[in-house]
N, C-alpha and C positions, 0 to 999 in steps of 0.2 A: 445666245450660247451655242457652240457647235454641237451637232447632233451626237457626236462621239461621247459626250459626257455620260450617257446612259450606262449604268452598271450592268445591265443585262446583256448577255451575249445570244439569248434566244430570240431570234427575229423571225421565227416560223409563223405560218398562218394561224396555227393554233394559239400561239402566244399572243397574237394580235387580238384574236377573239376573247382571250382571257382578260385582256385590258379593256374590252368593250367596243372594239372597232370591227367593222366588216370590211370586205373589199368594196371598192367605190361603187356607188349607184351608176348604172350604165344604161341609158335610154336609147342611144344611137351608137353607130360605129365610132370608136375612138372618142367617147364623150369626155367632158372635163372630169377631173378626179375630185370628188367630194366625199368626205367621211361622214357617216351617220352612226348613231348608236344602234347596236345590234338589237334584233328582235327575237325574243325567245321562240316565237312561232316559226322562224325560218331555220331550216336544217343547214348544216355545214355545206353539204353538197350543192344546195341551191344558191349559197352565197358565193362559191368558188367555181367559176366555170373552168373548163380545161384551158391550160395556157396556150394550146394550139389554136384556140379561138381568137381571132384577131380582135374582137371587141373587148377583150380583157386589157388591152395595152393602153397606156395613157395617150392622150391626144397629141397630135404633132406639135402644136405650139409649145407645149411643155418640153417635149423631147428636143425640139430645135433649140430652145433656150439653154437646156443643159449641155447639149453637144457644143453649141457655140461657146459656152463658158469653159468647157474642157479644152477646146482647140486654142482659145486665147490665153487661158491661165494655167492649165494643168499639163497639157501635152509637152510643154517645154521641159518638164522634169525628166522624161524618158525619151521623147521624140520617137517613140516606136511606131506611132500612127503617122502616115505620110498624108498631111491634110488634103492636098488636091485629089489624090486617088481615093481616099476614104470619103470625102465629100461627094465625089461622083457615084460611089457605090451606095452611099446613104441615100441620096436622092432617087437612085434607080430602085432601091429597096422600097421606099415609100410609094413611088409611082406604081410598083407592081402590086403593093397591098391595096391601094385605092382602086386600081383596075379590077383586081380579083373581087373586091367588095361589090363593085358595080355589077359584075357578072354573076354574083351570088355565091362565089367560092369563098367560104368563111374559114377553112381549115388551112393552116400554113404548112409549107413543105419543111423538110429537115434543114435545107440550106437557109431558108428564110428564117426559121426558128434560131439557128446557129448565129446568124448575123444579127438578128434581133436581140439575142443574149449579149452579144458584144456591145450593141447600143445601150442596153440597160446597165451593164457593168460600167460603161463609161459615164452614164448619167449618175450612177451611184458615187463614183469618184468625185464628181462635180458637187452633188447635193450634200456630201458630208462636209463640204467647206462652206456651207451657207450658215448664217447670213453673210453676205459680202457686199460692200457698199458699191462696188462696180456693177453688181448684178442684182438689182432689186427685184423681188419676186411678186410684188403686189399685182394682182390681176392675172398672174400666170399660174402660180401653184396655189390652189385654193384651200389649202390647209397648212398646218405647220410643216416646215422642212423635215422635222423629225418624224412626224407621222407618215409623210409621203415617202421618206427613206425607208421606214419599216415595211410599208406595203410594197414598194418597188423591190426591196431585197427578198421579200417573200415570193414574189412573181418570179424573180431571177432563179431562186432555188427550185421552184416548180419546173421551170423550163429546163434547168440543168439536169435534174433527175430524169426528165423525159428523153434527154439526148445521151445519157451516159452509155448506152449500149451501141451508139452509132460510131462509125469510123471517124477519127479526129481529122481536122484540117488546120491550116494556118489560122483561120478565124477562131477555131477552138482554142489554140494556144494563146491567142491574143485576149480572148475574153477571160480565160483563166488567169492570165497574167495580171489583168486589171482587178480580178477578184483578190489576188494576192495583195495588190496595192491597197485595196479597200481594207482588208483585214489587218494589214500592218498598221495603217493609220489608226485604227481602233485598238491597237495593241492586243489583238487576239492572236497570239503568237503560235500556239499549237495548231490552230486552224490554218493559219498562214503558211506554216511549214508543210502541212499536209497537202494543201492545194498546190504549193509550189512543186512538191514531189510529183503530183499528178500532172502538172503542166509539163515538167521535164519528161515524163513517160510519154505524153502525147507528142512532144516535139521529136523525141527519138523515133516514134512510130511513123512519123511523116518524113523522116530523113532531114530534119531541119539542121542537124549537126554536120551534114555532108556538103562538100564543095560541089559534087555532082550528085544531085538527089535522084537521078535516073528518069527525069521528066523535063520536057522543054519549058523553060521560063524565060521571060523577057529580062533585060538587065534591071528594069525597075522592080519587077517581082522578086529577082534575086537580092536586090539591095534591101527590100523590105524584109525578106527572110533573114538576111545577115543581121539587120537591126534587131529583129525579134530574138534570134538565137543569143546574140551578145548581150541584150538586156536581161535575158534569163541568166546568162552567165554572171553578169554583175550582181544580180539579186543573190544568186546562189553563193557567191563568194563573200559578199558582205554579210549575209545572214549567217553563214558559217562563222565568220569572225565574231559576230554579235552573240550567237547563241551556242557556240561551241560544238556544232554537229560537223560531221564529215561532209565534204562537198558532194552534191548530187550529180554534178557533171564531172566525170573523172578526166583528168588531163591525159592527152594521148589517144582519146577515143573520139575525137572530132577533127575534121580537117577543113571545115567551112572558113572561108577567108574573113578577116575583119571587114567591117563596113568600108566601102570605097569612098564614102563621104563626098559624094559628087552631086547630091540633089539640092536644088534650090540655093546654090552658092552665092554668098554676098560678094565674095571676091576670091580670086585664084592667085593674085599677085599682090604683094610679095609673099603671101602665104595663103593657104586654103582656109576659108572660113564659111561654114554652113550651120544651119540650125542644129546639126548633129555633132559638130566638132568637140564640144565639151564632153559628150558622151564617149567619144573615142578615147579621151584621156581618162575618164572614170573607168573605162574598160581596161586600160593600161594599169591603172591602180589596182583593179581587181586581180589581174594577172600577177602583179607584184606581190600582193598579199598571198597568193597561192604559192609563189616561190619561197616566200619567207616562212609560211606557216605550215607547209606540207610535212606530214610526219614521215620518218621518225625524227627529222632534224630539229623540229621545233623546240622540244624540251631542253636540248643542249644549246642550240644556237642563241635562244633568247636571253641567256644569262652569260654569254661570252662577249665581253666588251669589245674584243678585236673583230669578231664576226659582225657585230652590230655596226661598228665603224665602216666596215667594208659594205654592208647593206646600205648604209646611209649614203655612201659615196655613189653607189650604183643608183639609188633613188634619185639623187641629183641629176645623174647623167641621163637616165632613161625617161624621167618624168619631167622634172623641173626645167632642165635645159632644153627640152623639146617643145616646150609650150609656145604656141603662136603668140605674136605680139598682143593680140586682143585679150589673151589670158595670162599675161605676165603677172607674176606675184607683186611686182613693184612697177609703177608707171606704166600700166597697160595702155594699149592703143584703144581709145574709145570712139574712133571714127565711125564705127558701124552700129554704135548704140542708138543712133537716131533712125536707123533702118530697121532694126529689130529691137523692139522695147524689152524683150525678154533677155537680152544679152547681159545687162548688169546683174540680174539675178543668177543667170547661168555662170557668170564669171565668179561671183562670190560663192556660189555652191561648190563650184570645182575647187576653188581655194580652200573651202572648208574640208572637202573630201581629202585634199592633199595634206593638210595639217593633221587631220584625224589619222590618216594612214602613217604619217611620219611619227606622230606621238605613239602609235601602236609599236613601233620599233623599240622604243626606249622604256616601255612600261615596267619591265623587270628591274629597272634601275631607280625606281621611286624611293627605295630605302636600301642603298648599296651596302651600308655597313651593318644592316639588319638591327638597327638600334631599336626598332619597334618590336623585335623578338617574336616574329611570327614563325612558329615552329615548322609549318608546312611550306614555307617559302623556300624555293631553291637557292642553294649557295652560289654566288657568283664564281665563275670559273677562275678568274684571276684575282679574286678578292676585291677589297675596296681600294683599287689602284686609282691613280689620277684619272685614267681614261673612264673607268666606271663612274667615278664621281662627276666627271665632265658630262657624262650621259644623263645624270640627273639634272644638271643645269640645262641641257638641251631639251629634256622632257618638259621642264618648267617653262622654258621660252616657247616651245611649240604649243603647249596647252593654253598659254596666254593668247597665242594667235588663234586657236580654236575658239576661245571665249570671245575674242574681238570679232571674228568672223560670224559667229552666231548672232551677236548683237547687231552687226551690219545687215544680216539677212532679215531679222526681225524689222528693222527699219525699212529695208527695201520692199518687204512683202506687206507693209502696212501694219504697224503695231496695234492699230485700233481695230483691225479686222477680227471677227470671232474665230475665223479658221482659214487656213490654206493648207495645201497637201503636205508641205514640209513641216509646218508648225504643229501638226497633230501628233507627230511621233519623232521625226528625224532630228529636229532642232533640239527639243528637250533632252533627248537621249544623248546626243553629242555633247550638250552642255553638262549634263550630269557626269558623263565619263570624264570630261576635261577637268571639271571641278574636283572629282575624286582623285585624279592623277595629281593635279597641282596641290591640293590639300594634303595628301599623303606625303608628297615631297617636302612641304613646309613643316609638317609634323615631325618627319624624320630628321630634318635639319635642326629643329628645336631639341630633339632628343640628343642628336650629335653634340650640339652646343652644351647641353647640360652634362653629358657624359665627359666631355673634355674639361669642363669646369671642375668636375669632381677629381679629374686626374691632374688638376693644377695647370692646364695649358690655357693661355690666353690668346685671343686672336681678334682681328678686326671684323666686326659684323658687316657682311656684304651689303653694300648700298643698293644693289640690284634687287634684293629681296623685297624692298619697299614696293616696287612695280609688281612683283608676284603676289604679294599680300592684297594689294588694291585690286588687281585683276580678279582674284578669288572672290573678294567681297562684292565687287561690282557684278561678277557673274551670278553669284548667289542671289543678289538683289534682283537681277533680271529674272531668274527663275521664280523668285517669290511673286513678282509682278504677273508672270504668266500663269501662276497657279490658280488664280481666280477664274481663268478661262479654259485651261487645259488640264485634263485629269492626270496625264503623265507628268506634267510639270509639278502638279500638286503632290504626287507620290514622291517625285525627285526631291522636293524640299524636305520631306520626312526622312528620306534615305540619307541625306547629307547633314542633318540637323546636329548630330553629335560632332561630326567633323568640323562644322562651322563654329559651334559653341567652344570647342577646344581651341581653335585658332583665334577666335574673338577674345578669349580670356587671356591670351598669351601677352607677355610684356612687349614683344616686338610689335605685334598687331596694334596694341593699345597706343604705343608711341607713334607708329606710322599714321593711324587714323587721327589721333590728336593733332599731329603736325599738319596733316593735309586735309583735315575736316571730312575724310572719307571721299574726297573728290579725286579726279583724275590727275595723274602726274606722269612725267616722262621718266624713262629709265635713268637711274643714277642721280635723280634730283635730291634724294635724301642724303645728307652728309653722314658718313659713317661715324659711329661712336669710337672713340679712341681710348684705349686702356693703357697706354704707355708704350715705350719703345720695345723692339724685339719680339713683336707678336706675330702670329702666323694667320694667313687666311684659312678659312674653314677646311678646305680640301687638303692643303699642305699639312695642316695640324693633324688631321685624321691619318694621312699617310705616314707622317712622322711618328705618331703613336704606335702604328703597326710595325714600323721599321725597327722600333726599339722593343719589340716583343710584346707590346700591349695588344689588347683586343678591345676595340671602342665600346662594344655592347656587352662585354663579359660581366656577368653578375648584376647588370642593371637592366630593368624592363622598362620599355617605353610607357606602359600604363602606370608606372610609378610617378610619372610626371603629369599625365593627363588621361582622361578616359578615352578609349579607343573605340571607333565604330565597330559594330558587331560584324559587319561584312568584310573587315580588313583581312582576315585569314584567306577567304576566297579571292579577294582582290590580288593578294600577293601570290597565291598558288596557281591561279588560272591563266591560261593564255588569252590574248585578245580581250574581248569585252564580255566573255561568257560569264563572268562573276555576277554581272548585273541581272541575269536571268536564271541563275541556278542557286543563288543564295536567298533564302527566305527573308534575310534582313534587308535585301534590296528589292529586286523585282521578281523574285522566285515564284510568287503567286501567279504570274502571267504564264508560266509554263505548266501550271497545274491543269 
């Protein structure tokens, strides 16, 4: 089981002692890491040497193993580390430590400590994904991955404290960035946001946001700086979207160029493709989110069906139409997959980010007629016109693609694995948000249908709803399967249970699942039920009711038909995905 399953967020040295562990027994320089039971006769000071003493660090074979795992499996997610230059600096760092040890110099310099902290933070990103079938630890890590992770995190904290008063550098920004990655994967959201804030402050202090930082840098060094800044920007914008905070990096206060994307190119014709190309497009997604969500326009724009249609068209033009062939949403060029084994995962992850971002455009239209009667939900600017109702359809279609993409990524990452960096947090959160969007759409359609029936209007049940229902139940089933391995998935199942049960008990879902045995089906394969001639499709029936002076939801509450999730008011009222982390009925406890 992945080490993140621990409920405790206290990983300090004192907490380890309380559990009965001490720091590793060390007989020689960089000796193997072995845990022993603590002895009451030993004082805390005698057990914990200064982190500046080289002998405290794990031995090189352990670190080499974890660094190699990171470069092969985890670096593909952000591509902030440039492997050739990092490997060169890493080897030089170890050589210097070994030479200093021979000469009797046991105290590490500030620069050595700073780079060493980057090494440890990278190791922690790797070790939180153990056990992993591709990277057996037998004979390498001589204790459980969890115990080793706790000890390593404690050492990192001690080193970090000793360096806090020092002037930051690019390495400082990098090791803080990976601290953010680590905390996010453990769903330690408040700490994550705090460290990201400190990281942005350090980046500003070293001029990372500037095209001309006032110091000479090679093109390689500038490209690494550009990668680092824009990875911070991506983190900032996506975390703002998820958690509802104002961005830490204000627009208009930086002029650093986007990454030139010219390192380690696989090809430059007919299009440029490098290990960083997918991140360039994630960066574009982050900028698009900023344009759409920037205050004060957000509250008005997100409920304006015409504005949303315009944003959707721009999204197609600036994101989807610009994708290189290797990242096309349909029939991508897979020529280079054999050159870089990470490309299939990068492609699917980018697709997931695209669908998640697009779904965010339409979130306010999950219940366009307000049939679920959420008093805090904003009223649509143009009412429930056909365009607003069409946006609900688009939201459902897009969230189905999110669910499909999440399922594909679980398969690509190895569903049997206990952990991978995406599976710890990103995939279950994307899945629960998509299921919430899709489920609320389906609930609102059920409420609309019942309200129309009360008003004596008959219509043909849409055959495409079958695909939407099955996508929801298949996605929920995937979440349930992951819940035995991942704490976030387990919590997500609880969050969605009322929604799932309400949909599962509905007549439409029962008929669909009975017809298809709960299995997969293609869109439109379910024959629509016929109620006789002269009926309306749902959207036209709703518009017709309004045009005759009726109000679809007047006097009727959605909860008179079925129980509603406790988080539904927050879901309807909040922008982006912040409802997940501010409503106690969802993940609000993560912000505590």
